[in-house]
VEXSEVO-744289 format. One record per residue (C-alpha): residue number from 1; residue in three letters; x, z, y; chain. Coordinates in nm, 2 decimals. Example, Ala and Ser with C-alpha at 12.3 -4.5 7.8 and 13.67 -1.06 7.14 Angstrom:
// VEXSEVO-744289
     i    aa       px       pz       py   ch
     1   ALA     1.23     0.78    -0.45    A
     2   SER     1.37     0.71    -0.11    A
This chain:
// VEXSEVO-744289
     i    aa       px       pz       py   ch
     1   MET    -0.99    10.09     1.04    A
     2   GLU    -0.79     9.84     1.26    A
     3   ILE    -0.98     9.70     1.56    A
     4   ASN    -0.81     9.38     1.66    A
     5   LEU    -0.92     9.25     2.00    A
     6   ILE    -0.61     9.04     2.09    A
     7   SER    -0.80     8.72     2.07    A
     8   ASP    -1.10     8.54     1.91    A
     9   THR    -0.85     8.33     1.72    A
    10   ILE    -0.78     8.61     1.46    A
    11   THR    -1.11     8.56     1.27    A
    12   LYS    -1.12     8.47     0.90    A
    13   PRO    -1.37     8.23     0.74    A
    14   THR    -1.70     8.39     0.62    A
    15   PRO    -1.80     8.37     0.25    A
    16   GLY    -2.04     8.09     0.34    A
    17   MET    -1.78     7.90     0.53    A
    18   LEU    -1.54     7.93     0.24    A
    19   ASP    -1.80     7.80     0.00    A
    20   ALA    -1.86     7.50     0.23    A
    21   MET    -1.48     7.44     0.25    A
    22   PHE    -1.42     7.45    -0.13    A
    23   SER    -1.72     7.24    -0.22    A
    24   THR    -1.67     6.95     0.02    A
    25   ALA    -1.56     6.60    -0.05    A
    26   VAL    -1.22     6.49     0.08    A
    27   GLY    -1.00     6.18     0.12    A
    28   ASP    -0.70     6.08     0.32    A
    29   ASP    -0.78     6.12     0.69    A
    30   VAL    -0.46     5.93     0.80    A
    31   PHE    -0.64     5.63     0.65    A
    32   LYS    -0.97     5.75     0.80    A
    33   GLU    -1.10     5.79     0.45    A
    34   ASP    -1.19     6.16     0.45    A
    35   PRO    -1.57     6.17     0.45    A
    36   THR    -1.60     6.53     0.58    A
    37   VAL    -1.36     6.47     0.87    A
    38   ASN    -1.56     6.16     0.96    A
    39   GLU    -1.88     6.36     0.95    A
    40   LEU    -1.75     6.63     1.18    A
    41   GLU    -1.62     6.37     1.42    A
    42   GLU    -1.96     6.19     1.42    A
    43   GLN    -2.15     6.52     1.46    A
    44   THR    -1.94     6.63     1.75    A
    45   ALA    -1.95     6.30     1.93    A
    46   ALA    -2.33     6.29     1.89    A
    47   LEU    -2.36     6.64     2.01    A
    48   PHE    -2.20     6.54     2.34    A
    49   GLY    -2.36     6.19     2.35    A
    50   GLN    -2.01     6.03     2.33    A
    51   GLU    -1.91     5.72     2.14    A
    52   ALA    -1.64     5.87     1.92    A
    53   ALA    -1.44     6.18     1.84    A
    54   LEU    -1.11     6.27     1.67    A
    55   PHE    -1.01     6.58     1.47    A
    56   PHE    -0.69     6.77     1.57    A
    57   PRO    -0.50     7.06     1.42    A
    58   SER    -0.50     7.25     1.75    A
    59   GLY    -0.66     7.25     2.10    A
    60   THR    -0.32     7.22     2.26    A
    61   MET    -0.26     6.89     2.08    A
    62   ALA    -0.61     6.77     2.17    A
    63   ASN    -0.55     6.85     2.54    A
    64   GLN    -0.20     6.70     2.54    A
    65   THR    -0.33     6.38     2.38    A
    66   ALA    -0.60     6.34     2.64    A
    67   ILE    -0.35     6.39     2.92    A
    68   LYS    -0.12     6.13     2.76    A
    69   VAL    -0.40     5.87     2.73    A
    70   HIS    -0.53     5.93     3.08    A
    71   THR    -0.19     5.92     3.26    A
    72   GLN     0.14     5.74     3.30    A
    73   PRO     0.49     5.90     3.35    A
    74   GLY     0.55     6.00     3.71    A
    75   GLU     0.18     6.05     3.79    A
    76   GLN     0.02     6.39     3.87    A
    77   LEU    -0.29     6.57     3.75    A
    78   ILE    -0.49     6.83     3.95    A
    79   CYS    -0.59     7.16     3.80    A
    80   ASP    -0.63     7.53     3.88    A
    81   HIS    -0.32     7.75     3.87    A
    82   TYR    -0.48     7.95     3.59    A
    83   ALA    -0.52     7.63     3.37    A
    84   HIS    -0.44     7.66     3.00    A
    85   ILE    -0.27     7.32     3.01    A
    86   PHE    -0.03     7.45     3.27    A
    87   ASN     0.03     7.81     3.16    A
    88   TYR     0.00     7.81     2.78    A
    89   GLU     0.08     7.47     2.63    A
    90   GLY     0.46     7.50     2.64    A
    91   GLY     0.52     7.27     2.93    A
    92   GLY     0.37     6.99     2.73    A
    93   VAL     0.23     6.81     3.04    A
    94   SER     0.58     6.73     3.16    A
    95   PHE     0.75     6.70     2.82    A
    96   ASN     0.49     6.48     2.65    A
    97   SER     0.35     6.28     2.93    A
    98   GLY     0.61     6.30     3.21    A
    99   VAL     0.34     6.42     3.45    A
   100   SER     0.34     6.69     3.71    A
   101   CYS     0.06     6.93     3.80    A
   102   LYS    -0.08     6.98     4.15    A
   103   LEU    -0.20     7.34     4.12    A
   104   ILE    -0.50     7.47     4.31    A
   105   GLU    -0.57     7.84     4.36    A
   106   GLY    -0.94     7.87     4.27    A
   107   GLU    -1.17     8.16     4.19    A
   108   ARG    -1.11     8.29     3.83    A
   109   GLY    -0.98     7.95     3.73    A
   110   ARG    -1.26     7.75     3.89    A
   111   ILE    -1.19     7.51     4.18    A
   112   THR    -1.42     7.34     4.43    A
   113   ALA    -1.46     6.97     4.51    A
   114   ALA    -1.33     7.04     4.86    A
   115   GLN    -1.01     7.18     4.71    A
   116   VAL    -0.97     6.88     4.48    A
   117   ALA    -1.02     6.64     4.78    A
   118   ALA    -0.75     6.83     4.98    A
   119   ALA    -0.51     6.80     4.68    A
   120   ILE    -0.53     6.43     4.64    A
   121   ASN    -0.22     6.25     4.76    A
   122   PRO    -0.27     5.93     4.96    A
   123   PRO    -0.25     5.65     4.69    A
   124   ASP    -0.06     5.42     4.92    A
   125   PHE     0.20     5.68     5.00    A
   126   TYR     0.46     5.60     4.74    A
   127   HIS     0.68     5.90     4.82    A
   128   SER     0.44     6.14     4.65    A
   129   PRO     0.30     6.12     4.29    A
   130   LEU    -0.01     5.92     4.22    A
   131   ASN    -0.30     6.14     4.12    A
   132   THR    -0.48     6.00     3.82    A
   133   LEU    -0.65     6.29     3.65    A
   134   VAL    -0.84     6.61     3.72    A
   135   CYS    -0.86     6.88     3.44    A
   136   LEU    -1.11     7.16     3.43    A
   137   GLU    -1.13     7.45     3.18    A
   138   ASN    -1.47     7.61     3.07    A
   139   THR    -1.47     7.89     3.00    A
   140   THR    -1.15     7.99     3.18    A
   141   ASN    -0.91     8.19     2.96    A
   142   LYS    -0.68     8.34     3.23    A
   143   GLY    -0.99     8.37     3.45    A
   144   GLY    -1.15     8.61     3.21    A
   145   GLY    -1.40     8.38     3.03    A
   146   ALA    -1.56     8.27     3.36    A
   147   VAL    -1.83     8.01     3.32    A
   148   TRP    -1.85     7.70     3.55    A
   149   ASP    -2.15     7.61     3.76    A
   150   PHE    -2.26     7.27     3.65    A
   151   GLU    -2.34     7.14     4.00    A
   152   GLN    -1.98     7.23     4.10    A
   153   MET    -1.85     7.02     3.82    A
   154   LYS    -2.08     6.73     3.92    A
   155   ALA    -1.94     6.74     4.27    A
   156   ILE    -1.59     6.71     4.14    A
   157   LYS    -1.70     6.42     3.91    A
   158   GLN    -1.84     6.24     4.22    A
   159   LEU    -1.50     6.29     4.39    A
   160   CYS    -1.32     6.15     4.08    A
   161   GLU    -1.54     5.84     4.08    A
   162   THR    -1.47     5.79     4.45    A
   163   HIS    -1.09     5.82     4.41    A
   164   ASN    -1.07     5.65     4.07    A
   165   LEU    -0.95     5.97     3.89    A
   166   ASN    -1.00     6.04     3.52    A
   167   PHE    -1.19     6.36     3.44    A
   168   HIS    -1.10     6.58     3.14    A
   169   LEU    -1.25     6.91     3.02    A
   170   ASP    -1.05     7.17     2.82    A
   171   GLY    -1.35     7.31     2.65    A
   172   ALA    -1.17     7.54     2.41    A
   173   ARG    -1.44     7.80     2.47    A
   174   LEU    -1.72     7.56     2.59    A
   175   TRP    -1.93     7.70     2.30    A
   176   ASN    -1.93     8.03     2.48    A
   177   ALA    -2.03     7.88     2.81    A
   178   LEU    -2.32     7.68     2.66    A
   179   ALA    -2.44     8.00     2.49    A
   180   VAL    -2.47     8.16     2.84    A
   181   THR    -2.62     7.86     3.03    A
   182   GLY    -2.83     7.70     2.76    A
   183   GLU    -2.72     7.36     2.89    A
   184   ASP    -2.74     7.05     2.67    A
   185   PRO    -2.39     6.94     2.56    A
   186   ILE    -2.49     6.58     2.63    A
   187   LEU    -2.48     6.66     3.00    A
   188   TYR    -2.11     6.74     2.96    A
   189   GLY    -2.05     6.41     2.77    A
   190   GLN    -2.21     6.22     3.06    A
   191   LEU    -1.99     6.40     3.31    A
   192   PHE    -1.64     6.40     3.16    A
   193   ASP    -1.43     6.11     3.04    A
   194   SER    -1.29     6.33     2.76    A
   195   ILE    -1.37     6.68     2.63    A
   196   SER    -1.17     6.90     2.38    A
   197   VAL    -1.36     7.17     2.19    A
   198   CYS    -1.21     7.43     1.97    A
   199   PHE    -1.35     7.55     1.64    A
   200   SER    -1.10     7.82     1.56    A
   201   LYS    -1.20     8.05     1.85    A
   202   GLY    -1.57     8.15     1.90    A
   203   LEU    -1.69     7.96     1.60    A
   204   GLY    -1.46     8.13     1.35    A
   205   CYS    -1.29     7.84     1.18    A
   206   PRO    -0.94     7.88     1.05    A
   207   VAL    -0.80     7.56     1.21    A
   208   GLY    -0.92     7.27     1.43    A
   209   SER    -1.03     7.11     1.75    A
   210   VAL    -1.21     6.79     1.83    A
   211   LEU    -1.16     6.55     2.12    A
   212   VAL    -1.45     6.34     2.22    A
   213   GLY    -1.47     6.03     2.45    A
   214   SER    -1.53     5.65     2.44    A
   215   LYS    -1.44     5.44     2.15    A
   216   ASP    -1.15     5.28     2.35    A
   217   PHE    -1.02     5.63     2.45    A
   218   ILE    -1.04     5.77     2.10    A
   219   ASN    -0.86     5.46     1.96    A
   220   LYS    -0.58     5.53     2.20    A
   221   ALA    -0.59     5.90     2.12    A
   222   LEU    -0.55     5.81     1.75    A
   223   ARG    -0.22     5.65     1.82    A
   224   VAL    -0.10     5.94     2.04    A
   225   ARG    -0.20     6.19     1.77    A
   226   LYS     0.02     5.99     1.52    A
   227   VAL     0.31     6.01     1.76    A
   228   PHE     0.26     6.38     1.80    A
   229   GLY     0.26     6.43     1.42    A
   230   GLY    -0.11     6.54     1.42    A
   231   GLY    -0.23     6.32     1.13    A
   232   MET    -0.35     6.52     0.83    A
   233   ARG    -0.44     6.41     0.48    A
   234   GLN    -0.72     6.60     0.30    A
   235   ALA    -0.83     6.76     0.62    A
   236   GLY    -1.19     6.76     0.51    A
   237   TYR    -1.15     7.12     0.38    A
   238   LEU    -1.09     7.22     0.74    A
   239   ALA    -1.35     6.99     0.88    A
   240   ALA    -1.61     7.14     0.65    A
   241   ALA    -1.55     7.48     0.82    A
   242   GLY    -1.63     7.31     1.15    A
   243   ILE    -1.95     7.16     1.02    A
   244   TYR    -2.06     7.49     0.88    A
   245   ALA    -1.98     7.67     1.21    A
   246   LEU    -2.19     7.42     1.41    A
   247   ALA    -2.48     7.50     1.19    A
   248   HIS    -2.44     7.88     1.15    A
   249   HIS    -2.21     8.03     1.42    A
   250   ARG    -2.32     7.91     1.76    A
   251   GLU    -2.63     8.13     1.80    A
   252   ARG    -2.44     8.45     1.73    A
   253   LEU    -2.20     8.40     2.02    A
   254   SER    -2.44     8.61     2.24    A
   255   GLU    -2.35     8.91     2.02    A
   256   ASP    -1.98     8.88     2.13    A
   257   HIS    -2.09     8.85     2.49    A
   258   ARG    -2.31     9.16     2.46    A
   259   LYS    -2.03     9.37     2.32    A
   260   ALA    -1.79     9.25     2.59    A
   261   ALA    -2.03     9.35     2.86    A
   262   GLU    -2.08     9.70     2.71    A
   263   ILE    -1.70     9.75     2.69    A
   264   ALA    -1.66     9.64     3.05    A
   265   SER    -1.94     9.88     3.16    A
   266   LEU    -1.77    10.17     3.00    A
   267   LEU    -1.43    10.08     3.14    A
   268   LYS    -1.57    10.08     3.49    A
   269   THR    -1.66    10.45     3.45    A
   270   LYS    -1.31    10.56     3.36    A
   271   GLU    -1.10    10.71     3.64    A
   272   PHE    -0.78    10.56     3.49    A
   273   ILE    -0.91    10.20     3.53    A
   274   ALA    -0.83    10.04     3.86    A
   275   HIS    -1.03     9.72     3.82    A
   276   VAL    -1.24     9.54     3.57    A
   277   ALA    -1.29     9.16     3.62    A
   278   PRO    -1.64     9.02     3.60    A
   279   VAL    -1.74     8.95     3.24    A
   280   ASP    -1.93     8.63     3.17    A
   281   THR    -1.87     8.58     2.81    A
   282   ASN    -1.63     8.74     2.55    A
   283   ILE    -1.32     8.81     2.75    A
   284   ILE    -1.25     9.14     2.93    A
   285   ILE    -0.95     9.16     3.17    A
   286   PHE    -0.88     9.49     3.34    A
   287   GLU    -0.61     9.68     3.52    A
   288   LEU    -0.50    10.04     3.49    A
   289   ASP    -0.45    10.29     3.77    A
   290   GLU    -0.08    10.35     3.70    A
   291   THR    -0.09    10.68     3.90    A
   292   ARG    -0.33    10.82     3.64    A
   293   CYS    -0.22    10.63     3.33    A
   294   THR     0.07    10.39     3.28    A
   295   GLN     0.04    10.08     3.06    A
   296   GLU     0.29    10.23     2.82    A
   297   VAL     0.08    10.55     2.77    A
   298   PHE    -0.25    10.35     2.74    A
   299   MET    -0.10    10.11     2.48    A
   300   GLN     0.04    10.40     2.28    A
   301   LYS    -0.31    10.56     2.27    A
   302   MET    -0.46    10.24     2.15    A
   303   GLN    -0.19    10.21     1.88    A
   304   GLU    -0.27    10.56     1.77    A
   305   HIS    -0.63    10.46     1.72    A
   306   GLN    -0.53    10.13     1.55    A
   307   VAL    -0.67     9.93     1.84    A
   308   ARG    -0.49     9.60     1.93    A
   309   LEU    -0.51     9.43     2.26    A
   310   ILE    -0.28     9.21     2.47    A
   311   SER    -0.10     9.23     2.80    A
   312   MET    -0.13     8.93     3.02    A
   313   GLY     0.15     9.05     3.26    A
   314   GLY     0.11     9.15     3.62    A
   315   GLY    -0.05     9.48     3.51    A
   316   LYS    -0.35     9.30     3.35    A
   317   LEU    -0.47     9.38     2.99    A
   318   ARG    -0.71     9.17     2.79    A
   319   LEU    -0.97     9.23     2.52    A
   320   VAL    -1.15     8.95     2.34    A
   321   THR    -1.46     9.01     2.13    A
   322   HIS    -1.53     8.79     1.83    A
   323   MET    -1.73     8.75     1.51    A
   324   ASP    -1.50     8.97     1.30    A
   325   TYR    -1.54     9.26     1.55    A
   326   THR    -1.83     9.43     1.38    A
   327   GLN    -2.09     9.66     1.54    A
   328   GLN    -1.93     9.95     1.35    A
   329   MET    -1.60     9.87     1.51    A
   330   HIS    -1.77     9.83     1.84    A
   331   GLU    -1.93    10.17     1.83    A
   332   ARG    -1.60    10.33     1.72    A
   333   PHE    -1.41    10.15     2.00    A
   334   LEU    -1.66    10.26     2.26    A
   335   ASP    -1.62    10.62     2.14    A
   336   ILE    -1.24    10.60     2.16    A
   337   LEU    -1.26    10.47     2.52    A
   338   ASP    -1.51    10.74     2.61    A
   339   ARG    -1.29    11.02     2.48    A
   340   LEU    -0.97    10.90     2.66    A
């Protein structure tokens, strides 16, 4: 039995999701004539209390489109140094939008309003880039699935309004954050100018992200998506998976969080583990005590037991629980760790 914990992106559609995908009505979404894509966009926009939404083949494209709409070449966005848009989107901020990043060293990927205020360049000082956008990420991938405090985000929003900055949320794992906090998604729609949410991570869809915002913003995003090559034809088969996931897969996210917490608790008891980062959701980041067990030896042991995980570099290893990681797999993995 292989236990694959490299990411929550490795899941496959459930039988119920496949039934929904194969039985849905489709059209040509490039002409905005796919009824199922239109339904997913309408549902997601309504969920966040936003005017409109747009379906994308990936979260990276959704984020890059938002950045392109919110900025002009030569400008600068502000984000944490752990941000996915900076670390894991292929340099797209500079390549696609001609924009630089002012990086802030926050706490597990979360920055404060005071840090943002200190990072803003004087708008009349033409020698430095003009700041026009602040980007947050919830939960934080590189920060180990950390969940943002809503009041802290509100403080940054107030700062954005004062300094005329746009405000974007990379909500790839926002579903996980909402499962922890119980907050109403509409609060997020009121706070951010744009939000991207991913359906192919915690919700188990094979493909797809949705970008939400005002009608004017989404109309501009539609043109950018075309330029990026993101227009799809009978994409309703994929959108049907998203509709099914919203109805059936959100409540079960707490199961992934429970399993992650149990793994972290066990890791903390092992002498060969130097550090386990706090676990808020479904991501566990830990470091080995190399004097007791090298990464090479640990990874070899995992391979022998058919356990897959990922190295993040800098001595950090990552495990991610997900809907295809069953309770049987979980109990076996805990036993493997306990016997090491």
